[in-house]
N, C-alpha and C positions, 0 to 999 in steps of 0.2 A: 464417567457423564458424555452423554450422545446431543452434539447440537446438529442442526439440519437447517439450511435454508431457504426462505422463498420470498421471490421480491413482493410480493403481495399476501398478503393473511389478512382478511376481509370479516372472519365468522370468527364464533368461539369452535365450531367443528373443522379441522385442517385434513383435507385429502392429499396425501404424498403424491406428484408424479410416478411414473413409472420407473426412472431413474431410481429417483430418493426410495421406493418402495423396495428395491431390488438391493438396494444400501441397507436396508431395516431385515432384510432378508440374512443377510449377508451377518449383520449385525445379532440374530437368533433373538430380535426384539418378541414379545408377544405381551399380548393386552393387558392393559393395567400395569408395563412397566413406564416407566418416568422418563420424558426426553425432553429435548428442550426446543424451542425452535426462534429464529430470526429472520426478521425482513432485512436486516444489512442497513436499516435507518437509526439505529440506536437502539431499537424494542425487541425484547427479549420474555421468551413465551416458556412459560413453565406449562406442559401436556404430559397427557397419560395416553399411553394407547389405547385406541376401542375396538380397531376394527385391524386381523395382520393380515388381513388377505396380500398376496406376497405381490399382485397387481396394482394395488390401490390401497395401501397401508391410510387408516385413519386416525385421529388423534383427538383430546378432546380439551382445550386448553382452559385452562386453572389457574391462573397467574399470572397476573401480567407487570412488566418491569420497568417504563422508559428510562432513559436515558441509561443505561444499564453501561459500568466503568465506563462511560465519557470522560475523556482527556481536558483535562484546560487550556490545551495548546492545540495549532493544527499544523499540521507539515506537508510541505508539498517539496517535490525531487523533481526537479527536472535533470532528466540524464539518458544520453545518448546512447542508442539499442548495440549490444557487442556483437561483433561479423560472428561470433558464434556463440546461436541463440538461446542452447542451453543455461550461458551463464547468465542470460537476462533475465530469464525462467528461474534462477537462483538468486537473484536479487531480487524477482518482488516479490517470489516466496519468502524469503527469510525479512525483507523489509515490511511486510503486511503482518507477520510474526510481531516486530519487536517494534511499530506500529507506525504506521503513517496513513495521511489523509488521502493524496492525492499524488498520482502520477505523470507527466508528458514525457512520452519520449522525444527528445530533441534533437531534429537532424542539426548538424553544424558539419565546418568547412570539411573535415578528417573522418567524420561515420563513412563507417566500410558500410553499412548498413541501413537502408530508409524506410524499411517497412515490418509493420510486427504479426504476429500473428491472431489481430484483437483475439478471436474465438478462445483460444488455447490460452492466451495470456488471461482473460477474465474466468476462466474456472481454477487456473491456478491462485488466483485470486481469493475468489469463494472459497479455496479448499483451505488456503493457509488462515485465515476469517476464523474458518472454525475450529481446526487445528490448536489456533491461540483464544479458542472462548470468546472473541470479540463481538460482540451487537452492532459494528458499523463495518461495512464494506467499502474497503477504498477505492476510489475513483482511478480509472486509467484511460486516459485522452488519447486522444488522434495524438497521431505524429505533429509535430511544430518547428516551423524553422527556427534559429536560434535567435536570428534577429526580431523575427516576431515576437517569440516569446519572452525575452526580457523588455523589449519596450512596454507590456501590461502593467497596467496599474495597480499593483500587488502591496494589499494592504498588513506587510507581515515585515521581519527583519529581512532581508535580500543578502545571502551570503555566493560565492565563489568560488570553486576549489581548483587549483589546478597545480601543475608540479614545478613549475621553475622557481628562478631563485628571488620572485621580487620579492615585496617586503608582506608577508604573510604574518596574521594572527590565529594563534590556535584557535578552532569554533568552539573550544570550552570556554574559552576567553574571552570573548564577544558575543553569545546569544545569552540572554536572556529568560529565564526560566520562568516559564505559564505564558512565553508570547511565538508567536507563531512567526512561521518563516520557511523561506520558500529558500532550496541549497540545489546549485548548479553542478552536474558533474558532468565530465565533456568524457569525447571519447578514446580509443586507446590510445590515439596521436596525440590525446592531450585536447584543448582548446587553443586557438592561433593566438596571437599578440592580439589581431585586431578584434577578433570574439571578445575575448578580456578586456580590454580596455574600453568596448561598448558597455558589456556588463558595468564596471566600472562606473562610466558616465551616466546609466542608467538607476544607477542609486545602489550596485552592487559590492558589498566589501571582497574583500579577496582573504581566504582563509585557507588554513592550514589542515590538516587533518591527521597530523604526525611526521615524524620522521620518516620512514616507510616510504617506497613508492605502491604506491597499489594499483591495482589493477580497476577497469572503470567499475565492475558490480561490486567490489569491495570498499571500496570510496563512499560507494552507496550507503551499502552496510554499516559502514564503521559511521556514516552519517547520521542515518537514525539510530543506532547505537548510543553517539554520544545525546540526542536532544534527550533519546527516550531516559537512557542516567540522569542528565540534571532536571528531568521534571519527575523525577522519584521524589 
């Protein structure tokens, strides 16, 4: 099953842009082949190829499914960008495949990287959405200072994961199935004591993701996996 993405689908006849047309050509799609489209907002479109012009493929929409495979919860992860950008890209890809709604890169006191390549990361997110056959495109926010992020009024269960020996409970023992969640994941050097205390003061609950000490990107992926499995 081939899934294609377009931010706007406004009629029963869809014209692919040059890049997606090249993709169609690589897949050797031809007239009358069935494909799927999504606007990234939850709608899945069944369509059939009507013109296999290599520069402007066209497809006719034959069926529309709103809220395709919509989850009963939302997950927002605030995570510090990793020094090695490839590791952060890996997290984004896997988190989007597992199930995530929103990602905010957090700038913490110990963050070694304070900028991200938004255009490249958004392409990775789109690719992961298509790979996992999802109709919802996760939102990548701009980088935000840790203090500003935790002081927001989130209507969700709020958790902060860190590595020290503070009194923490496993995420799986605290999270309630079907609830929206916001989870904080720190940089390679972990959150500072002051950041952890601020998170707690603003309503975040201290959690553990298990006995192993995890890299930033691995911790983020594990958190997404736990929430996803608990909602199966």
